[in-house]
The first five atom37 places (N, CA, C, CB, O) and aatype in JSON, in Angstrom:
{
  "aatype": [12, 15, 13, 6, 0, 19, 0, 3, 10, 0, 19, 6, 8, 10, 16, 7, 19, 7, 8, 10, 19, 9, 10, 0, 11, 11, 0, 0, 11, 0, 13, 16, 14, 10, 15, 1, 15, 1],
  "atom_mask": [
    [1, 1, 1, 1, 1],
    [1, 1, 1, 1, 1],
    [1, 1, 1, 1, 1],
    [1, 1, 1, 1, 1],
    [1, 1, 1, 1, 1],
    [1, 1, 1, 1, 1],
    [1, 1, 1, 1, 1],
    [1, 1, 1, 1, 1],
    [1, 1, 1, 1, 1],
    [1, 1, 1, 1, 1],
    [1, 1, 1, 1, 1],
    [1, 1, 1, 1, 1],
    [1, 1, 1, 1, 1],
    [1, 1, 1, 1, 1],
    [1, 1, 1, 1, 1],
    [1, 1, 1, 0, 1],
    [1, 1, 1, 1, 1],
    [1, 1, 1, 0, 1],
    [1, 1, 1, 1, 1],
    [1, 1, 1, 1, 1],
    [1, 1, 1, 1, 1],
    [1, 1, 1, 1, 1],
    [1, 1, 1, 1, 1],
    [1, 1, 1, 1, 1],
    [1, 1, 1, 1, 1],
    [1, 1, 1, 1, 1],
    [1, 1, 1, 1, 1],
    [1, 1, 1, 1, 1],
    [1, 1, 1, 1, 1],
    [1, 1, 1, 1, 1],
    [1, 1, 1, 1, 1],
    [1, 1, 1, 1, 1],
    [1, 1, 1, 1, 1],
    [1, 1, 1, 1, 1],
    [1, 1, 1, 1, 1],
    [1, 1, 1, 1, 1],
    [1, 1, 1, 1, 1],
    [1, 1, 1, 1, 1]
  ],
  "atom_positions": [
    [[-13.12, 27.51, 3.92], [-14.26, 27.95, 4.77], [-14.26, 29.47, 4.87], [-14.17, 27.3, 6.2], [-13.22, 30.11, 5.01]],
    [[-15.44, 30.01, 4.79], [-15.56, 31.47, 4.9], [-15.5, 31.89, 6.36], [-16.88, 31.96, 4.25], [-15.65, 31.08, 7.27]],
    [[-15.27, 33.17, 6.57], [-15.2, 33.69, 7.94], [-16.52, 33.47, 8.67], [-14.83, 35.18, 7.95], [-16.54, 33.16, 9.86]],
    [[-17.63, 33.63, 7.93], [-18.95, 33.44, 8.56], [-19.11, 32.01, 9.06], [-20.08, 33.78, 7.56], [-19.63, 31.78, 10.15]],
    [[-18.64, 31.04, 8.26], [-18.76, 29.64, 8.67], [-17.92, 29.37, 9.91], [-18.33, 28.7, 7.52], [-18.36, 28.68, 10.83]],
    [[-16.71, 29.92, 9.94], [-15.84, 29.74, 11.1], [-16.46, 30.38, 12.33], [-14.43, 30.33, 10.84], [-16.43, 29.8, 13.42]],
    [[-17.03, 31.58, 12.16], [-17.66, 32.28, 13.29], [-18.84, 31.47, 13.81], [-18.11, 33.69, 12.86], [-19.03, 31.36, 15.03]],
    [[-19.64, 30.91, 12.9], [-20.79, 30.11, 13.32], [-20.33, 28.9, 14.12], [-21.63, 29.67, 12.1], [-20.93, 28.56, 15.15]],
    [[-19.27, 28.24, 13.64], [-18.76, 27.07, 14.36], [-18.26, 27.45, 15.74], [-17.63, 26.4, 13.55], [-18.48, 26.73, 16.71]],
    [[-17.58, 28.6, 15.82], [-17.05, 29.05, 17.1], [-18.18, 29.33, 18.08], [-16.18, 30.31, 16.92], [-18.1, 28.97, 19.25]],
    [[-19.23, 29.99, 17.59], [-20.37, 30.31, 18.46], [-21.05, 29.02, 18.93], [-21.39, 31.21, 17.72], [-21.4, 28.9, 20.11]],
    [[-21.23, 28.08, 18.02], [-21.86, 26.81, 18.4], [-21.02, 26.08, 19.45], [-22.07, 25.91, 17.17], [-21.56, 25.51, 20.4]],
    [[-19.7, 26.11, 19.27], [-18.81, 25.43, 20.21], [-18.88, 26.11, 21.58], [-17.35, 25.43, 19.69], [-18.95, 25.43, 22.61]],
    [[-18.86, 27.44, 21.58], [-18.88, 28.18, 22.85], [-20.2, 27.97, 23.58], [-18.64, 29.68, 22.61], [-20.22, 27.77, 24.79]],
    [[-21.31, 28.03, 22.85], [-22.61, 27.85, 23.49], [-22.75, 26.42, 23.99], [-23.76, 28.19, 22.51], [-23.36, 26.18, 25.03]],
    [[-22.17, 25.47, 23.26], [-22.21, 24.08, 23.7], [-21.44, 23.91, 25.0], [0.0, 0.0, 0.0], [-21.91, 23.23, 25.92]],
    [[-20.26, 24.52, 25.07], [-19.45, 24.45, 26.29], [-20.18, 25.13, 27.44], [-18.06, 25.09, 26.07], [-20.2, 24.62, 28.56]],
    [[-20.78, 26.3, 27.16], [-21.53, 27.02, 28.2], [-22.67, 26.17, 28.73], [0.0, 0.0, 0.0], [-22.95, 26.18, 29.93]],
    [[-23.33, 25.42, 27.83], [-24.43, 24.56, 28.24], [-23.92, 23.45, 29.16], [-25.14, 23.95, 27.02], [-24.56, 23.11, 30.16]],
    [[-22.76, 22.89, 28.82], [-22.18, 21.84, 29.66], [-21.81, 22.38, 31.03], [-20.94, 21.24, 28.99], [-22.0, 21.7, 32.04]],
    [[-21.28, 23.6, 31.07], [-20.91, 24.21, 32.35], [-22.15, 24.4, 33.22], [-20.2, 25.57, 32.13], [-22.12, 24.13, 34.42]],
    [[-23.25, 24.86, 32.59], [-24.5, 25.07, 33.34], [-25.0, 23.73, 33.88], [-25.59, 25.74, 32.45], [-25.42, 23.64, 35.03]],
    [[-24.95, 22.69, 33.05], [-25.39, 21.37, 33.5], [-24.52, 20.87, 34.65], [-25.34, 20.36, 32.34], [-25.03, 20.29, 35.61]],
    [[-23.22, 21.11, 34.56], [-22.3, 20.67, 35.62], [-22.62, 21.39, 36.93], [-20.84, 20.92, 35.22], [-22.6, 20.78, 38.0]],
    [[-22.9, 22.69, 36.83], [-23.22, 23.46, 38.05], [-24.53, 22.96, 38.66], [-23.33, 24.97, 37.73], [-24.64, 22.84, 39.88]],
    [[-25.53, 22.66, 37.81], [-26.8, 22.15, 38.32], [-26.59, 20.8, 39.0], [-27.84, 22.01, 37.18], [-27.16, 20.54, 40.06]],
    [[-25.77, 19.95, 38.39], [-25.49, 18.64, 38.97], [-24.78, 18.8, 40.31], [-24.65, 17.78, 38.01], [-25.09, 18.08, 41.27]],
    [[-23.83, 19.72, 40.38], [-23.1, 19.95, 41.62], [-24.05, 20.41, 42.72], [-21.98, 20.98, 41.41], [-23.95, 19.97, 43.86]],
    [[-24.98, 21.31, 42.37], [-25.94, 21.8, 43.36], [-26.85, 20.67, 43.82], [-26.78, 22.96, 42.79], [-27.24, 20.61, 44.98]],
    [[-27.21, 19.77, 42.9], [-28.1, 18.67, 43.24], [-27.4, 17.66, 44.14], [-28.6, 17.97, 41.96], [-28.03, 17.09, 45.03]],
    [[-26.1, 17.45, 43.93], [-25.37, 16.45, 44.71], [-24.85, 16.99, 46.04], [-24.21, 15.92, 43.91], [-24.58, 16.2, 46.95]],
    [[-24.72, 18.3, 46.17], [-24.17, 18.87, 47.41], [-25.01, 18.5, 48.64], [-24.08, 20.39, 47.29], [-24.45, 18.06, 49.64]],
    [[-26.34, 18.66, 48.61], [-27.15, 18.29, 49.79], [-27.01, 16.8, 50.12], [-28.63, 18.63, 49.55], [-27.02, 16.42, 51.3]],
    [[-26.88, 15.96, 49.1], [-26.74, 14.52, 49.34], [-25.46, 14.22, 50.09], [-26.78, 13.75, 48.02], [-25.45, 13.41, 51.02]],
    [[-24.38, 14.86, 49.7], [-23.09, 14.6, 50.37], [-23.09, 15.16, 51.78], [-21.93, 15.2, 49.55], [-22.43, 14.61, 52.66]],
    [[-23.81, 16.25, 52.01], [-23.84, 16.86, 53.35], [-24.67, 16.02, 54.32], [-24.4, 18.28, 53.27], [-24.37, 15.97, 55.51]],
    [[-25.72, 15.37, 53.81], [-26.62, 14.63, 54.7], [-25.97, 13.36, 55.22], [-27.92, 14.29, 53.97], [-26.41, 12.82, 56.24]],
    [[-24.93, 12.86, 54.55], [-24.3, 11.6, 54.98], [-23.4, 11.81, 56.18], [-23.5, 10.99, 53.85], [-22.8, 10.86, 56.67]]
  ]
}
């Protein structure tokens, strides 16, 4: 594998992880009011 291919894979992996983190934060914000109201 060339360096460019490895770099592309690394970027895709990092952006994928970043997307999951953003989704997790959104989910946490959505669930926080529900847990407080109980």
